[in-house]
N, C-alpha and C positions, 0 to 999 in steps of 0.2 A: 489405808483406809477400803472399806466394804470388802468383800468376798463372799462367798459359799460357805455356809456353816455346817457342823456336823449333820444335822437335821435336815438340809437342803434348802433352807432358808438363805435368801440372799439380803445382804446389809448394806448401810452405808455409813457407819460409824467410822471415826478416825482415831488414832492410837498412836500415841509418842513411845520411844523405849527411851529412856532417861540414861545418861552414862553414868559412872561411877555408883553402880548397883541399885539406883533409885528404883528400876524396874518400869513396868508400862503404865501408861496415865492417857485417860481418855480425853483427847480435846473436844469437849461439846459445845456446839453453836451457842449463840447467846439465844434466849427465847425471843419470838415475835415470830411474823409471819416472813416467811423467806422461799423462796424456789429452790429448796432441798434436792438432791438428786435422788431417783428411786435405789433400791436395792441393787448392788451390781456384782457382776461377776467377769474376767476376762476382758476389764477395763485395764486402762493405763494412767499413770499418774506423773506428773513432773512438779517439780519445786521451780517457781518463777518469783524472786527478791522475798516476799514473806507470805506467798500465797502458795496454795498447794491446787495445782490445775488437775482436772480429772476430766478425762474425753471417752468415749463411747462405751462397751461393752456391753454384757447382756443382762436385760431385766426379767423382770417376770411377765412383760407385756411383749417384750420384743427380742428378737435374738440377736439384733445389731441396732446399737442405739448411736446417734450423730451429734448428741449433745455435750456441751462443754461447762462444766461448772467449776467455779475456783472458790476457795475455802481461806480464810485468814489465820494464819497459822499463829497471828499473837492475839486472837480473841476478836471475835464478832460472827457475822451469819453468812451463810450461803449464798452464794450469787450464782445465777444463771448468765453465762457470757454468750452474749446474741452477736453474731457476726455481722459486720457492717459492709461485707462485699464477699463474694465467693460463696462455695457450698461445701458444708462441711461432708465428708465422706460417712457413711454407715459402716462402723467396726467393731470386730472383736477378737481378743488375742492379738492385738498389734503392740507395738512399742510406741512411746513417746518421751522426748527429751527436749530441752530448752538450751538452744544457742544463745549466749548472752551479746556478744559482738553485733548479731543482726536482732535479736529480739524477737527470736522467732521460737515458736515450737516445731518439733519436724516428728511427724505421724510417719509412720512405715509398717507396711506388711500387714499381715493379719487376716482374718476372714472378713469378705465382703458379699453381701447377697448378689448373685448373678442371674438371679430371676426369683420368681414366687415360691417355687419351691426348692432351691439349689442356690448353695454360695462356693465359691472358691478362695483358695489362699491366693495373695497378689503379692507382685512386686511393684508396689507403687509406693512414691513419696509424696507427701502434701505438707506445706508449710501453712502454718498461722501467725502473724504476727499481733503480738500481743496490746502492743499499743493502737494499732490502726485497725485489729479485729476485722484481719483480712484474709481467708483461706485462699490458697493457690496451689494447683498440682505442681507438680517438677516432672521432667523428664531427665534423667541423669545421662550424660555423655559418657565418654571414654570407655573402658573395658565393659563388656558384659557383666551384669547385675546379676545377684544372684538368684535363684529360683524362689518365686511366690514361697512365702512360709507365714507360720503363726507360731504363737507362745515361743518366741526367741528371745534374745536381747538386745539391746540398742546401748551403748554408752559411748559418752563425747570423750575423745582422747586429743587434745591438741585442736589441729584443724579436721578432724575426722570422726565422723560417727562409724563406732567398729560393731559391727552384728556378728552375733555369734549364735550358732543352733538355729532350732526353731524346729518345728513338724512340717515335714515338705512332700508327703507321699502325693503322686500322681498317678492313679490307673493308668496302665497301658504306656507309660513314658518313662517311669523311673520308681522301678519297687525299692523304695528307701523312706524308711520314715523319720530317721533320726540323722540331721543333719550335725556333722563335726568341723565344718568349715568356718572361717573367719572370712568377713567381709569389710570393705572398706570404702566409705562414700566421702569425698573430701567436700564439705560443706561452703568451703569459699568457692571451690571451681564447680559444683553442682556435676561431679561425675565419680563413676566407679574406680577405684584403683586395685589392682590385682596385689594379693602379697608379694608375688614375684617382683613386681615394679618396686615396692619399698623396700626390700631386701637389696635388691641390687642398687637401689641408690643412694645408700648407707656406706661412707669410707670406712667405716669401721667393721660392718658386717657386709661384705663384698659378696656374697653368696656363694664364697667357696665351699663351704661346707652344708651339706644337705640340712634341712631341717627335721627334728625329730617326729616321727610318726602322731598323727593328731591323737586326741583321748578321744572315750567313746561320745558318739553324738548323741544329742539327747534335746528337749523342749522343755519348757516349764521350770527353768533353770532362773538365777538371778546372777547379777553380774555388777562391778563396781570398779571404778577407776584404783589404781593405788600409785601414789607418788607421780601422776600425770604420765607415765611410760609403762604402765602393767595392767594388764585386765585380769581380775582375779572372777571366777565363776564357780559357782557352789549350787549342787544339788542338782536336780532335774530329775527327768523320767527317759530311760533308755529300754524300754522292756521290764525294767524295774526300778524301783526309786532311789537314787542317788544319793550318798551322803557325803562325797568327795568334796576338796576345792583345788582347782588348778588355776595356774597361772599362764599369761599369755604376755612375751615381752614384745613392744613395739621396736620398733629402729629407731635411734635417738633422734632424728630429724624428723618423725612424723609427728612426735608429740612436742618437739621444742622449737617448731618454727623454723626450722632449717633444711637446704637441702632442695632437690628439684622438685617440683610438682607444689611446692608451697608457695601461696600466695599472699602479700600482705596488702589489701585494700588500704586505700587510701581515705 
């Protein structure tokens, strides 16, 4: 959905890639007056039931949008999702995913306006309950969370939001542009967990073998879950455009609902 075209224009069209070689198909809204989103870039989307939710991003008028829209994938018109409580952050370059057990969208990171002239990359998490239409900020406990970042990926695997990569450069603090780390946020407990804690808690992988060196850090990539316990990452930018595909295997208990640190809410 959306993006910046080759000529620099921003678009709000929605496309679907059909399997079995049918190719791309544009999903057009039904005719009529409806509050459709403007052309967007650096936004984020998530599928909730039969709806495509679209949040934030850059428009031709604003660098950071705080608007939330949804599009019916089975046919219909765009809707502006107005919150009934809380305050939506303005963001671009963030991530968005849906957590079905809690019926919430999880918004993480991205660029946020710091003042009238400057923006900053943040390490902040917000929840939006899709049924109650309420925004709420979160402050995760446990291990220290990752540095503020933008254009990273966030993928739901089991009880964890798995963050990978992102643009993290901070002058005079860390002269590093391309993040190579993987970070874990336990959605049920609302706390960050280190990879070392995950490896040490798995009886099948006690941590006796050192992990292999991480691949090149990157941002602007895409990521998806494979089989519940594998994170696939493709492409991105790391000084040059990347065309590789890498895989990160999680300890079994992290995605199978077993082992230490995994809660089972009633």
